[in-house]
C-alpha positions, 0 to 999 in steps of 0.5 A, spaced: 887 908 111 889 906 103 895 904 101 900 908 096 905 902 097 907 897 091 905 890 093 910 886 094 914 883 100 918 886 106 924 882 109 925 885 116 931 883 121 926 882 127 930 884 133 929 880 140 923 881 145 918 883 139 912 878 137 911 877 130 905 881 131 909 887 133 912 887 127 906 887 123 903 892 126 909 897 125 909 895 118 902 897 117 903 904 120 910 904 115 906 902 109 899 905 110 895 899 110 892 894 114 893 889 109 900 886 111 901 879 114 907 875 115 910 868 112 912 864 119 912 866 126 918 868 130 918 867 138 919 873 141 926 871 144 928 869 137 931 875 132 932 874 124 929 874 118 921 875 118 918 876 111 912 880 110 907 881 105 904 888 103 897 889 099 895 883 094 902 880 096 899 877 102 897 872 098 904 869 096 905 868 104 901 861 104 906 859 099 912 862 101 911 858 108 912 852 104 919 853 103 925 851 107 928 855 113 935 856 116 937 858 123 943 859 128 941 857 135 944 855 142 942 849 145 943 849 153 944 842 156 943 840 163 936 844 164 929 843 162 924 848 161 916 849 161 917 852 154 923 848 151 927 855 151 930 860 156 923 864 157 920 858 161 921 856 168 926 851 169 923 844 171 928 839 171 936 840 172 942 835 171 948 836 176 953 840 172 959 835 173 954 830 169 953 835 163 961 836 163 962 829 163 959 828 156 964 828 150 964 832 144 963 826 140 957 824 143 954 831 143 955 831 135 953 824 134 946 825 137 945 832 134 947 829 127 942 824 128 936 829 127 938 830 119 933 827 115 926 826 115 923 825 122 917 825 126 917 831 131 913 833 137 912 840 137 913 844 143 907 845 147 907 852 147 906 853 140 901 856 136 898 850 133 891 849 134 888 844 138 880 844 138 880 851 135 885 854 141 892 855 140 896 850 144 900 856 148 893 859 150 891 852 153 898 851 157 897 858 159 890 857 162 893 851 166 891 845 161 896 839 160 897 839 152 900 833 148 901 834 141 902 829 136 908 828 132 909 831 125 913 830 119 919 835 118 925 835 114 932 837 117 936 838 111 942 840 114 945 840 122 952 843 123 954 843 130 959 849 130 962 848 137 961 844 143 963 848 149 959 845 155 953 846 157 952 850 151 952 847 144 952 852 138 949 850 131 946 851 125 940 848 122 937 848 115 930 845 115 922 844 112 917 849 114 914 847 121 920 845 124 921 847 132 928 849 133 926 848 141 924 841 140 930 839 137 934 842 143 929 839 147 929 832 144 937 832 144 937 834 151 933 828 152 937 823 148 943 825 152 940 824 158 941 831 161 935 835 158 936 841 154 933 847 151 934 853 147 937 859 149 938 863 143 935 863 136 936 867 129 933 866 123 938 867 117 933 865 111 926 864 109 927 861 102 930 865 097 930 871 103 936 872 107 939 877 112 943 880 106 936 883 104 933 884 111 932 890 114 931 893 121 925 896 123 929 902 125 932 902 117 925 901 114 922 907 118 927 911 114 927 908 107 921 903 107 924 898 102 919 893 098 921 888 094 915 889 088 911 882 087 914 880 081 921 880 083 919 877 089 915 871 085 921 870 081 926 870 087 921 864 090 918 860 085 920 857 078 918 862 072 915 861 066 914 867 061 908 867 057 905 870 050 899 874 050 894 869 048 896 864 054 897 870 058 890 872 057 887 865 059 891 866 065 888 872 067 881 868 067 884 863 071 883 858 065 888 851 064 894 851 060 896 846 055 903 847 059 907 841 062 910 844 069 914 840 075 912 844 080 909 850 083 910 856 078 910 863 077 907 866 070 909 872 067 906 876 061 910 879 055 911 885 059 914 882 066 908 883 070 906 877 075 900 874 073 899 867 077 901 861 081 900 855 077 901 847 078 901 841 074 895 837 073 897 831 068 900 834 062 896 841 063 897 846 068 892 849 073 891 856 077 893 856 084 892 863 085 891 869 080 894 875 082 891 880 076 884 880 073 
């Protein structure tokens, strides 16, 4: 198939019950190209924002994955599952009266302690590779998987409602954070166990539910955010003169100071490249034209 679609991003509001790959497959058909990828997996149970790249915009995705994400979630206290969410089997359960005895203040105090830089052990059924094989595949094959803790940042965790055994929260965090792991660890800290029963991703970087579209809506009107607009929404920006733009097209270093990853544009507004600081100069991370 050859694509006639403008290279850019498609922001999907994923429905529950679908894998991220299911969404990619559907968008490939709608776009008329196999060159489609996504920035950050959503579990089948989860709904919400899934950012996809079409054509050469797929090369932006690895950088978008470094941005923060936001979620709304429901934690059920009193039960531990094999997957840390409702799709797994219950392997431990605390008596209902013990869960009901928890005070709202205690629940809030434990959850709010997760805010900041923490070391988090990912859920065993994650997509993390262990010796070349996905952790979830090893669990499915009956193996015991123990993953190492990884540093993540919880920028904000707001407890909206404590209606035991359920707790409703919103989380803003770094990429790589597992909300299921927060549910698991909070339940453990409270001494009753816990797992995730609902998860909705409300934002990935600059892209939130306000710009997300369901697959049914996209089937009627396949809206693609052009790559230049996507880059301006996602990164610091610098507009170049013709001389510097010519150097960037060749991937040359620039005598320009930058504070971080920056999207570069030529005088006509065409998105050229992502550059990063190197001392008092700047070097190419990815060039999108040539």
